[in-house]
N, C-alpha and C positions, 0 to 999 in steps of 0.2 A: 636579483634573481629570485623568483618565487620558490617557496619550499614545496617539495613533493611529499605527500603524506599517504601512507598505506595503513589502513586500519585492520586489525584482527577483530572479527565479530565473535563475541563470547556470550553465551547464555548466562543467566544469573547462577545457574547450577555449576558453572565452570567449564562447560563443554565448548570448545572452539568449533564454530560451525561454518565460517566463511571468511573471505577477505573483502574489504570494501574500500573503494577509492571514489573520490568525488571531485569534480572540477569546480563545484560551487563552494560556498562557505563551509567551514568545518561543522559537522553535526554536533548538536548540543543535547543535553538531557531534555526529554519530552518530545523530540522530533520522532517522526515515524518514517522508517526507511524500508524499502522492499529488498528482501534477501532470498536467494534460492536456498532452500533447506529441505532435504529429503525429497528431491525431484520436483518440488513445487515452489513457486515464488509466493512468499508470505510477507505481510507487513509486521515489523517488529518495532517496538517503542524503545528508544535509547534511555537507559537509566543513568549511565555514567560514561564519561569519556576521559581518557588519559593520553598524553602525548610525551614522547621521549625523543630528544634530538639524536640523530645518527650522524654518519659521515657527511660532510658537505651540507647541502641544502635539503637533505632527506630527513624525514621524521617517521617514526613508527608509533602507532596509537592502538589503543584497545577500546572497543565499544562494548560495554556491558548492555545487553538487551533483554527484554522480556516480551512475551506475546502481549500485544496491546488489548485494552478493553474493547468491547463491541463498538462503542462510539468512535474510537480512534480508527478501528478497522474500517468502519463504514465511511468515515471521512477520507481515508486513504483510497478506498475503492471508488468512491464517487468522483475523484479527480482523474481516474483512468478512463480512457476512451472506450475500451471494450465493454465495460459495464454500462457506460452511458448508452452505447449503441444497443446493448441487450435490453435495457429498460425501455428505450424508444420502441424497439421491436415488440416487446410484450404489450406495451400500451396500444400500439397500432393493431396488434392481433386481438386484443380485448375489445377494441372498438368494432373491428370487423365481425366478431362473434356476437356482440351485444346489439348491433344495429338491426339485423334481421329479426331478432327476438322482440325488440321494441316495436318494430314495424308490424309484426304479427299481432301483438297486443293492441296496438292502435286500431288496426282494421277490424278486430273482433268487437271493439267497443262501439264502432260507428254503426248506426241503423241502416 
């Protein structure tokens, strides 16, 4: 029987901010997870994990997290579909704006 694990997410300052469960492998130090904190979903970097056996096949754990560096935040955001769609839209919009400008510049140079 697989063990069930519930994690309490705690900031390095000691404030408990959320609960976390995962169907995949247990999170380890260095992983970036998305947690809803103060009405927004934010990426947090795991600093430390602890596990304690409970009754039966249940375990309780604590994830000590910190706000990740900019590089880790960007990596986490780039894997999300909404940001990918937004960047594609910005690129397409930029092309639509730039194309008429370039066309006007080209027609002005021709004799």
